[in-house]
C-alpha positions as CSV (number, residue, x, y, z in Angstrom):
1,M,122.4,133.8,126.3
2,S,123.8,130.3,126.3
3,P,122.7,127.8,123.6
4,A,120.8,125.8,126.2
5,K,119.0,128.8,127.5
6,L,118.2,130.1,124.0
7,R,116.7,126.7,123.1
8,A,114.6,126.6,126.2
9,A,113.4,130.2,125.6
10,L,112.5,129.4,122.0
11,E,110.6,126.3,123.0
12,A,108.7,128.2,125.7
13,K,107.9,131.0,123.3
14,A,106.7,128.6,120.6
15,H,104.4,126.8,123.0
16,A,103.0,130.1,124.2
17,L,102.2,131.0,120.6
18,G,100.3,127.7,120.2
19,F,102.9,125.5,118.4
20,S,102.9,121.9,119.4
21,A,106.6,121.3,119.0
22,L,109.9,122.9,117.8
23,A,112.9,121.1,116.4
24,V,116.1,122.2,114.6
25,T,118.0,120.8,111.7
26,H,120.7,122.0,109.3
27,P,120.2,122.8,105.6
28,E,122.4,119.9,104.5
29,A,120.3,117.4,106.5
30,I,118.3,116.1,103.4
31,P,121.0,115.0,100.9
32,E,118.7,112.5,99.3
33,A,116.1,115.2,98.5
34,P,117.4,116.2,95.0
35,Q,117.3,112.6,93.7
36,R,113.9,111.9,95.1
37,L,112.4,115.1,93.8
38,R,113.9,114.4,90.3
39,Q,112.4,110.8,90.3
40,F,109.0,112.3,91.3
41,L,109.2,114.8,88.5
42,D,110.5,112.3,85.9
43,A,107.5,110.1,86.7
44,G,105.1,112.9,86.1
45,H,103.7,112.5,89.5
46,H,103.4,116.3,90.0
47,A,100.6,116.3,87.3
48,S,99.8,119.9,86.3
49,M,101.8,121.5,89.1
50,G,104.4,122.9,86.8
51,W,105.7,125.2,89.5
52,M,107.3,122.1,91.2
53,A,109.6,121.6,88.2
54,E,110.2,125.3,87.8
55,T,111.5,125.6,91.4
56,E,113.2,122.2,91.5
57,E,116.7,123.5,92.3
58,R,115.6,125.7,95.1
59,R,113.2,123.1,96.4
60,A,115.7,120.4,96.6
61,D,118.4,122.3,98.5
62,P,117.6,125.0,101.2
63,R,121.1,126.5,100.5
64,V,120.1,127.3,97.0
65,L,116.9,129.0,98.2
66,W,119.0,131.0,100.7
67,P,122.8,130.5,100.7
68,E,123.2,132.2,104.1
69,V,121.0,129.8,106.0
70,R,122.8,127.9,108.8
71,S,120.0,126.4,110.8
72,I,116.3,125.7,110.1
73,L,113.7,125.7,112.9
74,L,110.7,123.4,112.2
75,L,107.4,124.1,114.0
76,S,104.4,121.9,114.2
77,M,100.8,123.0,115.0
78,N,98.1,120.5,115.8
79,Y,94.8,120.8,114.0
80,G,93.2,117.5,115.2
81,P,89.5,117.2,114.7
82,D,87.1,116.8,117.7
83,R,85.0,114.1,115.9
84,D,85.4,111.4,113.3
85,P,86.8,113.3,110.2
86,L,85.0,111.0,107.8
87,T,81.4,111.3,108.9
88,H,80.5,112.7,105.5
89,L,81.0,109.3,104.0
90,T,77.8,108.1,105.8
91,D,75.6,110.8,104.3
92,P,76.1,111.0,100.5
93,C,73.9,114.1,100.3
94,S,76.5,116.0,102.3
95,G,79.9,117.3,101.2
96,G,83.2,116.4,102.7
97,I,85.6,119.2,103.3
98,S,89.1,118.3,104.5
99,V,89.6,118.9,108.2
100,Y,92.4,121.4,107.7
101,A,90.0,123.7,105.6
102,R,87.1,123.8,108.0
103,N,88.0,127.2,109.5
104,R,90.7,129.9,108.8
105,D,93.4,129.5,106.2
106,Y,96.3,127.9,108.1
107,H,98.8,130.0,106.1
108,D,97.4,133.2,107.7
109,V,97.2,131.7,111.2
110,I,100.7,130.2,111.3
111,K,102.7,132.8,109.4
112,G,101.9,135.5,111.9
113,K,103.0,133.3,114.8
114,L,106.1,132.3,113.0
115,K,107.0,135.9,112.4
116,E,106.6,136.6,116.1
117,L,108.8,133.7,117.0
118,A,111.4,134.7,114.4
119,G,111.4,138.2,115.9
120,F,112.1,136.7,119.3
121,L,115.0,134.8,117.8
122,V,116.4,137.9,116.2
123,S,116.1,139.9,119.5
124,R,118.2,137.2,121.2
125,T,120.8,136.6,118.6
126,G,120.9,139.4,116.0
127,A,120.7,136.7,113.3
128,D,118.9,137.1,110.0
129,V,115.7,135.1,109.5
130,K,113.2,134.0,106.8
131,V,109.8,132.5,107.5
132,F,108.0,130.0,105.3
133,V,104.6,128.3,105.5
134,D,104.0,126.0,102.5
135,T,104.1,128.8,100.0
136,A,107.8,128.8,99.1
137,P,109.9,125.9,97.5
138,V,110.8,124.3,100.9
139,M,110.6,120.6,101.4
140,E,109.2,120.9,104.9
141,K,108.3,117.3,105.5
142,P,111.8,115.9,104.8
143,L,113.3,118.7,106.9
144,A,110.9,118.1,109.7
145,A,111.7,114.4,109.7
146,A,115.4,115.2,109.8
147,A,114.7,117.5,112.7
148,G,112.8,114.8,114.6
149,L,109.3,116.2,114.5
150,G,108.1,112.9,113.0
151,W,108.7,110.6,110.0
152,Q,107.2,110.5,106.5
153,G,104.7,107.7,106.5
154,K,103.8,105.5,103.6
155,H,101.3,108.1,102.5
156,T,104.2,110.6,102.3
157,N,102.7,112.8,105.0
158,L,104.5,113.4,108.3
159,V,103.5,111.3,111.2
160,S,104.2,112.0,114.9
161,R,104.0,109.7,117.8
162,E,102.4,112.5,119.8
163,L,100.2,114.1,117.2
164,G,99.4,111.4,114.7
165,S,98.8,112.9,111.3
166,W,96.9,116.0,112.1
167,F,99.4,118.9,112.2
168,F,100.7,121.7,110.0
169,L,104.4,122.6,109.5
170,G,106.2,125.9,109.3
171,S,109.8,126.8,109.1
172,I,112.2,129.6,110.1
173,F,115.5,129.8,108.2
174,T,118.2,131.6,110.1
175,T,121.8,132.5,109.9
176,A,122.2,131.6,113.6
177,E,124.1,128.4,114.4
178,L,121.8,126.2,116.5
179,A,122.4,122.7,117.6
180,P,120.4,120.2,115.5
181,D,118.1,117.6,116.9
182,A,118.3,113.9,116.0
183,A,116.1,112.6,113.1
184,E,113.1,110.5,113.9
185,R,113.1,106.9,112.6
186,D,110.2,105.3,110.7
187,H,107.6,103.7,112.8
188,C,105.2,102.5,110.1
189,G,106.4,98.9,110.2
190,S,104.3,96.5,108.1
191,C,101.2,98.7,108.3
192,R,99.6,99.6,105.0
193,A,96.3,101.1,106.3
194,C,96.9,104.5,104.6
195,L,97.6,102.8,101.3
196,A,94.6,100.6,101.4
197,A,92.3,103.6,102.4
198,C,93.1,105.6,99.2
199,P,89.9,105.7,97.0
200,T,91.9,106.3,93.8
201,D,95.0,104.1,94.3
202,A,97.2,107.2,94.3
203,F,100.2,105.4,95.8
204,P,102.1,103.4,93.2
205,E,104.2,102.1,96.0
206,P,104.7,102.9,99.7
207,Y,106.2,106.3,100.3
208,R,105.4,107.5,96.7
209,L,102.4,109.6,95.7
210,D,101.1,110.1,92.2
211,A,99.4,113.5,92.7
212,G,97.5,113.2,89.4
213,R,95.4,110.4,91.1
214,C,95.1,112.1,94.5
215,I,91.6,113.4,95.4
216,S,93.2,116.4,97.2
217,Y,95.0,117.4,93.9
218,L,91.9,116.7,91.8
219,T,89.5,118.7,93.9
220,I,91.9,121.6,94.7
221,E,94.8,122.0,92.3
222,H,93.4,120.5,89.1
223,A,91.7,123.3,87.0
224,G,89.8,121.4,84.3
225,P,87.1,118.7,84.3
226,I,87.7,115.9,86.8
227,P,89.0,112.9,84.7
228,T,86.1,110.5,84.2
229,E,88.0,107.5,85.7
230,F,88.1,109.2,89.1
231,R,84.6,110.7,89.4
232,V,82.9,107.8,91.1
233,A,85.8,107.3,93.5
234,L,85.5,111.0,94.6
235,G,82.3,110.1,96.3
236,N,81.2,113.2,98.1
237,R,84.6,114.6,98.8
238,I,84.3,118.2,97.6
239,Y,87.5,119.8,98.9
240,G,90.5,117.6,99.7
241,C,90.5,114.1,101.1
242,D,91.5,112.8,104.6
243,D,91.1,109.1,104.1
244,C,94.8,108.2,104.2
245,L,95.4,110.5,107.2
246,A,92.4,109.2,109.1
247,A,93.4,105.6,108.5
248,C,96.8,106.0,110.4
249,P,96.8,104.0,113.7
250,W,99.1,106.6,115.2
251,N,96.1,109.0,115.3
252,K,95.1,107.3,118.6
253,F,97.5,109.8,120.1
254,A,96.2,112.8,118.2
255,Q,95.0,115.8,120.1
256,V,92.2,118.2,119.4
257,A,93.3,121.5,117.9
258,R,94.3,124.1,120.6
259,E,94.1,127.1,118.2
260,A,90.5,128.3,118.0
261,K,91.0,129.6,114.5
262,L,91.7,126.0,113.4
263,A,88.7,124.4,115.1
264,A,86.0,123.5,112.7
265,R,83.2,125.9,112.0
266,P,79.9,123.9,112.3
267,E,78.6,125.0,108.9
268,L,81.7,123.6,107.2
269,V,81.4,120.1,108.7
270,D,79.4,117.9,106.2
271,P,77.4,120.8,104.7
272,P,74.3,119.7,102.6
273,L,74.9,119.5,98.9
274,Q,71.5,121.0,98.3
275,A,72.6,124.3,99.9
276,L,76.1,124.3,98.3
277,L,74.7,123.9,94.8
278,A,72.7,127.1,95.3
279,L,75.8,129.2,95.9
280,D,76.6,132.0,93.5
281,D,79.9,133.8,93.5
282,A,78.9,136.3,96.2
283,T,77.5,133.7,98.6
284,F,80.4,131.4,97.9
285,R,82.8,134.1,98.9
286,Q,80.8,134.9,102.0
287,M,80.5,131.3,103.1
288,F,84.2,130.6,102.7
289,S,85.6,134.0,103.8
290,G,89.0,133.3,105.4
291,S,88.9,129.6,104.5
292,P,91.4,127.8,102.2
293,V,88.3,126.7,100.1
294,K,87.9,130.3,98.8
295,R,91.2,129.9,96.9
296,I,89.8,127.5,94.3
297,G,86.9,129.8,93.4
298,R,83.2,129.1,93.0
299,D,83.4,127.4,89.6
300,R,85.9,124.7,90.6
301,F,84.0,124.2,93.9
302,L,80.7,123.8,92.1
303,R,82.4,121.3,89.7
304,N,83.3,119.2,92.8
305,C,79.8,119.6,94.4
306,L,78.1,118.5,91.1
307,I,80.3,115.4,90.9
308,A,79.3,114.6,94.6
309,A,75.7,115.1,93.7
310,G,76.0,112.7,90.8
311,N,77.4,110.1,93.3
312,S,74.7,110.7,95.9
313,G,72.0,108.6,94.2
314,S,69.5,111.2,95.3
315,A,66.8,112.2,92.8
316,A,65.9,115.0,95.2
317,L,69.1,116.8,94.0
318,V,68.1,116.7,90.3
319,P,66.5,120.2,90.3
320,A,69.5,121.8,92.0
321,V,71.8,120.1,89.5
322,A,69.8,120.9,86.4
323,V,69.9,124.6,87.1
324,H,73.6,124.4,86.3
325,L,73.0,123.3,82.7
326,D,72.6,127.1,82.1
327,D,75.7,128.1,84.1
328,P,78.0,130.5,82.2
329,M,81.0,128.4,82.9
330,A,81.5,125.3,80.7
331,L,83.4,123.6,83.6
332,V,80.2,123.7,85.7
333,R,77.9,122.8,82.8
334,G,79.9,119.7,82.0
335,A,79.9,118.5,85.6
336,A,76.1,119.1,85.7
337,V,75.6,116.9,82.6
338,W,77.7,114.1,84.2
339,A,75.7,114.3,87.4
340,L,72.4,114.2,85.6
341,G,73.6,111.2,83.7
342,R,74.0,109.4,87.0
343,L,70.7,110.6,88.6
344,L,68.1,110.6,85.8
345,P,66.4,107.6,84.2
346,A,67.6,107.0,80.6
347,G,64.3,108.3,79.0
348,D,64.3,111.5,81.0
349,L,68.0,112.0,80.2
350,A,67.5,111.5,76.5
351,A,64.7,114.0,76.4
352,L,66.7,116.5,78.3
353,G,69.7,115.9,76.1
354,A,67.7,116.5,72.9
355,A,66.6,119.8,74.2
356,R,69.9,121.0,75.6
357,A,72.8,119.4,73.8
358,G,71.9,120.9,70.5
359,G,72.6,124.4,71.6
360,E,75.8,123.6,73.4
361,T,79.0,125.0,71.8
362,D,81.8,124.0,74.2
363,A,83.6,120.8,73.1
364,D,84.1,119.5,76.6
365,V,80.4,119.8,77.5
366,L,79.4,118.3,74.2
367,A,81.6,115.3,75.0
368,E,79.9,115.0,78.4
369,W,76.5,114.9,76.6
370,A,77.7,112.3,74.2
371,A,79.1,110.1,77.0
372,V,75.9,110.2,79.1
373,L,73.7,109.6,76.1
374,G,75.8,106.9,74.7
375,Q,76.3,108.7,71.4
376,P,79.3,109.2,69.2
377,Q,81.0,112.5,70.0
378,R,80.0,115.2,67.5
379,Q,82.9,116.6,65.5
């Protein structure tokens, strides 16, 4: 098969599988990646994600990850919402789940399709292949920009003139020699909409993200109590944050997801906090079966929901919050204390604290009580 026919066949197969676009680059196409990654790590902008430093060498250079690689296919798959992605912000008693997590886990959806496309490539070329979907140390966004699928915007995410900001990336590493595509140039211009939209000022400068301040990191990757300085800014975002993506003007060209498994399940669009606060481990697992949300577990998810409840201003949520003062997990109890500190009048809070705080043994929860009651922390 000629190179042109092979490329046409690969594109046709990719589109038949539901991918939005296919592009090709070479493993040496991102020579600036090692220095940029080192700057990111030196600044501590990876927060508690130690695996980023542990895999630095492989992450920075695809040839270290797999020395035999000769070409890299980058695939995009649109997951555009069919409604305003930020409707939860108008109802503080609901919870905001990031658009990408409102149905099936994209890793499972995309990896199977990538494997099928990779098998198609092997059958035509005999080349070796490796498939990656955001789970290996691969810098997919710089590679995708080098391949021409889009450019990394000032929010560091990839932006496409055809898909806006709402698309996933996957890659196929291969020993086959394929002609590379031209890189896409930056079309952000003077726009700063994504930077201005960030609730926690997570961008120290354009094109640089401090993950430790990012709501997506705080609600998903961060394992401990949410730092106090960010809790009010979280609002009712309980899993991820789409504010910087939604602000991008290029989304006027965004398309609604074609893949049914990526279309939002109605019960995961702005679910009521009242119902979420009632989830035990079994009902949490049932509700989020197959969803990326399941990965963070019930305790971390409830931590997020309790912070959202505290920000709701709704006294109607007090009983649902107070139940979690008896939760077996200190992470949940501490978040419940903070939420009640925001929802209860001072007198009621003091009475509750007198009855509860005295029996608490966890240092973090005791610190939460001391903070909401305005008392010195007990040693």
